[in-house]
Biotite code that builds the C-alpha atoms (Angstrom):
import biotite.structure as struc

atoms = struc.array([
    struc.Atom([-38.895, 88.389, 141.724], chain_id="A", res_id=1, res_name="UNK", atom_name="CA", element="C"),
    struc.Atom([-38.907, 84.673, 141.913], chain_id="A", res_id=2, res_name="UNK", atom_name="CA", element="C"),
    struc.Atom([-38.372, 82.829, 145.184], chain_id="A", res_id=3, res_name="UNK", atom_name="CA", element="C"),
    struc.Atom([-35.878, 80.121, 145.773], chain_id="A", res_id=4, res_name="UNK", atom_name="CA", element="C"),
    struc.Atom([-38.539, 77.467, 145.832], chain_id="A", res_id=5, res_name="UNK", atom_name="CA", element="C"),
    struc.Atom([-40.261, 78.268, 142.648], chain_id="A", res_id=6, res_name="UNK", atom_name="CA", element="C"),
    struc.Atom([-36.942, 78.646, 140.784], chain_id="A", res_id=7, res_name="UNK", atom_name="CA", element="C"),
    struc.Atom([-35.774, 75.301, 142.248], chain_id="A", res_id=8, res_name="UNK", atom_name="CA", element="C"),
    struc.Atom([-38.910, 73.666, 141.218], chain_id="A", res_id=9, res_name="UNK", atom_name="CA", element="C"),
    struc.Atom([-38.737, 74.895, 137.631], chain_id="A", res_id=10, res_name="UNK", atom_name="CA", element="C"),
    struc.Atom([-35.053, 73.756, 137.282], chain_id="A", res_id=11, res_name="UNK", atom_name="CA", element="C"),
    struc.Atom([-35.811, 70.414, 139.079], chain_id="A", res_id=12, res_name="UNK", atom_name="CA", element="C"),
    struc.Atom([-38.937, 69.787, 136.986], chain_id="A", res_id=13, res_name="UNK", atom_name="CA", element="C"),
    struc.Atom([-37.171, 70.447, 133.641], chain_id="A", res_id=14, res_name="UNK", atom_name="CA", element="C"),
    struc.Atom([-34.098, 68.303, 134.548], chain_id="A", res_id=15, res_name="UNK", atom_name="CA", element="C"),
    struc.Atom([-36.403, 65.569, 135.760], chain_id="A", res_id=16, res_name="UNK", atom_name="CA", element="C"),
    struc.Atom([-38.341, 65.657, 132.423], chain_id="A", res_id=17, res_name="UNK", atom_name="CA", element="C"),
    struc.Atom([-35.084, 65.465, 130.673], chain_id="A", res_id=18, res_name="UNK", atom_name="CA", element="C"),
    struc.Atom([-34.116, 62.476, 132.770], chain_id="A", res_id=19, res_name="UNK", atom_name="CA", element="C"),
    struc.Atom([-37.476, 60.930, 132.067], chain_id="A", res_id=20, res_name="UNK", atom_name="CA", element="C"),
    struc.Atom([-37.055, 61.275, 128.293], chain_id="A", res_id=21, res_name="UNK", atom_name="CA", element="C"),
    struc.Atom([-33.582, 59.813, 128.365], chain_id="A", res_id=22, res_name="UNK", atom_name="CA", element="C"),
    struc.Atom([-34.619, 56.755, 130.524], chain_id="A", res_id=23, res_name="UNK", atom_name="CA", element="C"),
    struc.Atom([-38.055, 56.508, 128.716], chain_id="A", res_id=24, res_name="UNK", atom_name="CA", element="C"),
    struc.Atom([-40.043, 56.974, 131.881], chain_id="A", res_id=25, res_name="UNK", atom_name="CA", element="C"),
    struc.Atom([-41.252, 60.538, 132.079], chain_id="A", res_id=26, res_name="UNK", atom_name="CA", element="C"),
    struc.Atom([-43.590, 60.030, 135.041], chain_id="A", res_id=27, res_name="UNK", atom_name="CA", element="C"),
    struc.Atom([-40.675, 58.852, 137.167], chain_id="A", res_id=28, res_name="UNK", atom_name="CA", element="C"),
    struc.Atom([-38.504, 61.765, 135.960], chain_id="A", res_id=29, res_name="UNK", atom_name="CA", element="C"),
    struc.Atom([-41.201, 64.290, 136.808], chain_id="A", res_id=30, res_name="UNK", atom_name="CA", element="C"),
    struc.Atom([-41.647, 62.975, 140.336], chain_id="A", res_id=31, res_name="UNK", atom_name="CA", element="C"),
    struc.Atom([-37.867, 63.005, 140.961], chain_id="A", res_id=32, res_name="UNK", atom_name="CA", element="C"),
    struc.Atom([-37.464, 66.462, 139.496], chain_id="A", res_id=33, res_name="UNK", atom_name="CA", element="C"),
    struc.Atom([-40.229, 67.893, 141.707], chain_id="A", res_id=34, res_name="UNK", atom_name="CA", element="C"),
    struc.Atom([-38.668, 66.303, 144.816], chain_id="A", res_id=35, res_name="UNK", atom_name="CA", element="C"),
    struc.Atom([-35.279, 67.591, 144.000], chain_id="A", res_id=36, res_name="UNK", atom_name="CA", element="C"),
    struc.Atom([-36.576, 70.975, 142.954], chain_id="A", res_id=37, res_name="UNK", atom_name="CA", element="C"),
    struc.Atom([-38.507, 71.580, 146.139], chain_id="A", res_id=38, res_name="UNK", atom_name="CA", element="C"),
    struc.Atom([-35.804, 70.379, 148.416], chain_id="A", res_id=39, res_name="UNK", atom_name="CA", element="C"),
    struc.Atom([-33.115, 72.364, 146.418], chain_id="A", res_id=40, res_name="UNK", atom_name="CA", element="C"),
    struc.Atom([-35.199, 75.457, 146.261], chain_id="A", res_id=41, res_name="UNK", atom_name="CA", element="C"),
    struc.Atom([-35.845, 75.414, 150.051], chain_id="A", res_id=42, res_name="UNK", atom_name="CA", element="C"),
    struc.Atom([-32.155, 75.072, 150.734], chain_id="A", res_id=43, res_name="UNK", atom_name="CA", element="C"),
    struc.Atom([-31.219, 77.829, 148.385], chain_id="A", res_id=44, res_name="UNK", atom_name="CA", element="C"),
    struc.Atom([-33.748, 80.235, 149.802], chain_id="A", res_id=45, res_name="UNK", atom_name="CA", element="C"),
    struc.Atom([-32.646, 79.428, 153.379], chain_id="A", res_id=46, res_name="UNK", atom_name="CA", element="C"),
    struc.Atom([-29.009, 79.951, 152.487], chain_id="A", res_id=47, res_name="UNK", atom_name="CA", element="C"),
    struc.Atom([-29.871, 83.222, 150.734], chain_id="A", res_id=48, res_name="UNK", atom_name="CA", element="C"),
    struc.Atom([-31.706, 84.597, 153.716], chain_id="A", res_id=49, res_name="UNK", atom_name="CA", element="C"),
    struc.Atom([-28.904, 83.543, 156.015], chain_id="A", res_id=50, res_name="UNK", atom_name="CA", element="C"),
    struc.Atom([-26.386, 85.307, 153.928], chain_id="A", res_id=51, res_name="UNK", atom_name="CA", element="C"),
    struc.Atom([-28.606, 88.466, 153.726], chain_id="A", res_id=52, res_name="UNK", atom_name="CA", element="C"),
    struc.Atom([-28.745, 88.442, 157.675], chain_id="A", res_id=53, res_name="UNK", atom_name="CA", element="C"),
    struc.Atom([-24.911, 88.188, 157.856], chain_id="A", res_id=54, res_name="UNK", atom_name="CA", element="C"),
    struc.Atom([-24.545, 91.065, 155.491], chain_id="A", res_id=55, res_name="UNK", atom_name="CA", element="C"),
    struc.Atom([-26.926, 93.219, 157.623], chain_id="A", res_id=56, res_name="UNK", atom_name="CA", element="C"),
    struc.Atom([-24.830, 92.409, 160.735], chain_id="A", res_id=57, res_name="UNK", atom_name="CA", element="C"),
    struc.Atom([-21.620, 93.360, 159.019], chain_id="A", res_id=58, res_name="UNK", atom_name="CA", element="C"),
    struc.Atom([-23.067, 96.696, 157.650], chain_id="A", res_id=59, res_name="UNK", atom_name="CA", element="C"),
    struc.Atom([-24.186, 97.451, 161.256], chain_id="A", res_id=60, res_name="UNK", atom_name="CA", element="C"),
    struc.Atom([-20.715, 96.696, 162.585], chain_id="A", res_id=61, res_name="UNK", atom_name="CA", element="C"),
    struc.Atom([-18.994, 98.831, 159.941], chain_id="A", res_id=62, res_name="UNK", atom_name="CA", element="C"),
    struc.Atom([-21.227, 101.775, 160.937], chain_id="A", res_id=63, res_name="UNK", atom_name="CA", element="C"),
    struc.Atom([-20.527, 101.253, 164.640], chain_id="A", res_id=64, res_name="UNK", atom_name="CA", element="C"),
    struc.Atom([-16.703, 101.076, 163.852], chain_id="A", res_id=65, res_name="UNK", atom_name="CA", element="C"),
    struc.Atom([-16.925, 104.407, 161.959], chain_id="A", res_id=66, res_name="UNK", atom_name="CA", element="C"),
    struc.Atom([-18.342, 106.243, 164.955], chain_id="A", res_id=67, res_name="UNK", atom_name="CA", element="C"),
])
């Protein structure tokens, strides 16, 4: 299973290379892609873990309400 950071880095780097090819400056595109990918991946994994914690709390509330 891939983590959010690695997935974000892969997507960001590929988009950065694409941007670099279009602007004819691949090195700048790669740097921008890595930066965006790392930041976006960190945010995605943080939101994913926050959502998972919220679901666990709601599951516990449902179990308590059933009793």
